[in-house]
N, C-alpha and C positions, 0 to 999 in steps of 0.2 A: 397923555403918555407920550414920551419922545422915543424915537427909534435911532439906532446907531447904524450908519452905513458901513457895509463890509467891503465895498469896492475900493480898489487901489487908485490913488491919484497918479497922474503921469509921472510926478517926481518920485513917488515910492516905487513905481514899476521900473523906472530907469535905474534906481539905486539897486534893485534886485538883479537886473540882468546885465548891468554894465561889466561886472567882473567876468561873467561867462563870455560876453562879446569880446572883451579885451584878450582873454585866453585864446579864443578862436582866431583873432587877428594875429596874435603872436605866432601861433602854429602855422597859419597860412603864410606869413612872411618868412618863417624859417624854412618851410617846404619849398617856397619859390627860390630862396637864396641857395639852398642845398642843391636843387635841380640845376640852377644856373652855374654853380661852381663845378658840379660834376658832370655837366652835360657833355663835355668834350671827351670824357673817358668812358662813359657808359654806352655800350653798344650791344650788350647781350652776352649770353654764355658761349664760350669757345670762339668769340669774335676776335680776330687778330687786331682790331682797333680798340679793344676794351682793355683798360688797365686795372679793372677790379679783380677780386680774387678768383672769380670763375672765368675771367677773360683769358685771351691767349696772345696778348700784345708782346709779352716777353719773348716767346719763341719766335714770333714773326720778326721782331727786331734782330734777334740773333741770326736768323736766316738771311735777312737783308745784309747784315755785316759780312756774311760769307759769300755774297754775290748772287743770292737767289732772289729773283723777282717774285713778289707775292701779289696776286690779284684776287680780290674778293668777288664772289659770284653769289647771287641770291635766287637765281632761277636755273632750271636745268639747261635751258638754251644757252645762258651765259657760261655755265660750267663746262659744257661740252664743245664750246667754240675754241678752237686753237689747240685741241689735243694733239699730241705727237710724241715721238720718242724722247724728246727733251723736256717733257712736262710731267709733273706729278699732280694728280687730282686728289685732293683731300675732301672726303664727304663726312661732315661732322655728325649728322643725325640721319643715317640711312632709313631708320624706321619711320620717319616722317614722310617718306616718298610713297605715293600711291603705287599700286601694283603695276600700272602701265608705265609709270615713270621709272620704276626699277628695271623693267624690261628694256626700256629705251636707253637707260644709262648703261646697262650691260652691253647692249648692241653697239653703242658708240665707243665704249672703251675696250672692247674685245680685240680690236685690230689697230689700236692707236700706237702700240709699241711703248707706251709710257707706263708709269706706275700709278695704281689706284689704291688709296689708303681709306679703308672703311672703319670709322670709329664706332664702337659699341653697336655693331650690327646684330640685332636680336632675331628671334624666330620670324617676325614679319618680313624681314628683308634678306637675311643671310642666304637662304636657299635659292632665292631668285637671282641675287647679284652674283653668287658663286654656286652654280648648280652642283648638287652632291654634298654640300656642306650643311650641317645642322648645328644650330646654336642652342646652348644650354646655359643655365645660370651658373656663375662661378662664385657667387657670394660677394661679400664686401671687398673693397680694395685693400690689398695687403702686399707686403714685399715678397717677391718671388725671384728665383734664380733662373737663368736662361735655359740650361740643360739642353742645348742644341748646338748645331755646327754653324749657324748663321753668324757671320762675322760681325754684323752690326749689333746683334744681341750679346755676343761674347765681349765686345769692347764696352758695351754699356754696363754689363754686370747685373747686379741686383736692381730691380725697378719696382715701382708700385703699380700693380695692375689687378684686375678682377673683372667684375661686371658679367662678361660672358666667356664661355669656353666653347671650343668648336670641335666637332667630330667630322673628319673629312672622308671617311670610308676608304675607297681604293684610290683616291686622287693622289697624285704625286705632289706632296707639299713639304714644306719645312715648318716644323712645329716647335714653338719655344714657350718658355714660362708656363709650365704645366700646372693645372689645378685639378687634383683628384684624377690624374691620368689623362686629362685632355688639355690641349694648349690654349692659352689665352692670347697668343699671337700666332697667326697662321699665314704663311706666304705661299701663294699659288702662282706658278709661272704658266703663262699662256702665250705661246709664240715668242715674240720679242719683248712682250710686256709682262707685267706681273701685278697681282692683286694682293694686298696685305689686309688681313682682318685683325684688328686690335680690340680686345674685349672691353677695354675701359678707356675713356677719354681723359681721366683725371691727370695723367702725366703732362698734358698740355696746358693745364690751368696755371695761371701766374703764381699761385701760392704753393704749387706742387713741383714746379719745374726744377728747382734747385735741390730736390730730395733725391738721394741715391743716384741712380744712373738715368733718371728721367730725361734730363736735358740731352744727354748723349744719344739716347735712342731716338728721341724726337727729331734731333737735327739730322741723324743718319737716315731715318725713314722719309723725312720731308725734304731733305737737302741733297738727295742723290742726283737730282737733275736741276738745270739752271732756272727752270720756271715752275712755279707752284700756283695752282688754282685752288683757292680756299672756298669750298662750296658750303654755304649755310642754308640747308633746306628749311622751308617753312610751310605751314598749312595753307598759306595764301598763294603758293606757287602753283599756278594752273597750267604750266607749260607742258611740253612733251605730249601733246594730244595725238594719239595714234590715228591711223586712217579709219580703223573700225569705230573709234570714238567719234570721229568727225561725221561718219554716216549716221550715228545715233544722236548727234547733238540736237537735231531738229525735234526729236521725240522726247527730249528730256524736259522734266518739269522743274519747278522752282527748288524743290528739295534736292534734286540731283545736282544742282549747280552750287549748293552749299558745301564747302570743304568738310570732310568727314570729322575733323577735329572739332568743328563748331557744333555739330550735332551731338557728339558725345559730351561736350561741355554743357550744352543746354540740358541734356538729360541729367547730368550730375547736379546742375543748379536746381532743377525741378525736384530731384530727390532730396536735396538739402532743404528746400523750401517746405516740403512735406514733413520732414523730420522736425524743422523749427516750429511748424504749426502744431504738430503733436506735442512738442515740448511745452509750448506756450498756451495750449488750449486749456479751457476751463475744466477743472475736474468736478464732475457731478457726484456729490456725496449725499448723505442723509440730511433732511431738513433740520435747520437749527432754529430753535425758538429764541426770539430776541424781544426784550421788553421795549415797548414803544416809548420814545422820549417824552410824549405828551399823552395824557389820558383824554380820550374823546368820548363824550356821552353818546348813547345810542340815538337819542332824539336829534342831536346835532348831525350825526351821520345820515339819518333818514331824511332830515330836512335838506341837507346838501345834495343827496342823490335826487330828491324830488325836484330841486331847482335845476339840476342838470337835465332831467327828463323834460321839464317844462321849457327850458331853453331850446332844446332840439325838437320839441313837439313830439316826443316819443311816448304818446299816450298808450299805444299798444304794448310797449315794453313795461310801462308803469302798471298797466292793468294786469299783465301776466305776473308781475311780481306780487301784486296784491292778492290775486286769486291763488297763486301757488302757496303763499304764506297762510291764507285762510284755509285752504284744503288740508295743509299739514296740521293745523291746530284742530280743525273739526274732526279729522280722522283720528287724532289722538283721543279726543273726547268720546268718540263712538267705538273705540277699540279696534279700528281698522289698522292693519299692518302698514308701516311706513312705505313699503314698496307698492302698496295698492292705493295710496292716498291720492294719486294723480290719475287713477284709472276710472273713467266715467261708469263703466259697467259694475264696479264694486262700490264706489263711494256714493253715487246717486241713490241707489236702492237703500243703503244704510241710513242716509239722511232722511229720505222720504218715509221710511218706517218709523223713525224717531219723532218726526214732526207732522206726519200725515199730510205732507205737502204735495204739490204738483211736480212731478218729475221733470217735465219740460221746462218749467220755470227755474227749478234748481239747476238743470243742465245749462240753461242760458246764463244763470248767475255765476256758476263755478267754472264753466268751460266755454263761455260765449266769445263773441267777437270783440274787437277793440272798440272803445267808445269813440263817438264821432267828434266830441268836443270836450273841453275841460269840465263843463257842468255835468256831462254824462259820467265822466271819470269820478267826480265827487259823489254823485249818486251811487255809483258802483261801490265805492268805499263804504258809504253809509249802509247799503244793503248787506254787504259782507259782514260788517260789524253786527248788524241786527241778526243775521243768520247765526253767527257764532254765539251771540248772547242767548238766542232761543235754544240752541243745542245744549248750551251749558246749563240752562235752567230747566230743561225739559226732563 
């Protein structure tokens, strides 16, 4: 009888996977080419060096044409260096600043005499950067009219804004572009300087700048002074360590040194992994009966198991199987309940009564210890067969 090999030859395996490998190679080459072509324009959201739709290169170039110098800062130390009456500081994501960084930023800009523009400052930062101001959601970005006396807002006319709206309480402010009674642009004057809260940063995006009066308002807010510091906060900015923080630095552990955004990101990934595990986990349902592809005779199955026991010298396991099967058959012949078939106190007296035999010999035969060698195991099997035959014929 000849057999057929089901294993693949190297040539067959290559024929099956070469299409997939070619597709992966093409995708990799396309990704590298795309990254190379666009690497000069991609710098991130609201980055004045980025020419993509969410970048802000367009407004930065317009400001430079008007004679305004634009300097990009990525740390708080860089952003607060050189502040003065002739400087505008733009903070693109105030909510990314840690609480001690927000306090440091407010302390350094309070007496600079310049203008500070805060984009989309939400509840985590608005009250600290401008004490007394509360931020509330203004919904999606939409067109709004100025409805205020601020000359820059009136010249810009209708703009696209939203994001957050601000409640200033008793502070002396100029409120523009209201949403449900609260402004989405708030100008707060402090000494010779001023702070501007703008609820949404969308008007600075390259793809939104030419809509409505977005460009006009952006140029007036950011171009009122000859120098502009464009601050891009990030979760990796560890600057602005306060004196109190410096005293506690020696007591900080590894977790304290990890930026808070990374911790939240790790928790989100762990939660996503748990959801994926639940989604992909095996569902345990009722047992399903399946027909075996090949019928195996009971004698062959018993012979195979016996060979396994012999290979591992599992005489004790083999003896236990023989005794358990014999006890079950003998108990059925004697009318003993199946639950008591393996109880010496019930089965031994019943067998002894039927055969008038020695209970100690029956106990040794049906519940004894493991055989010492193969010959003893064979003798045990013969004795169990004899016992069962005697019970059946008695």
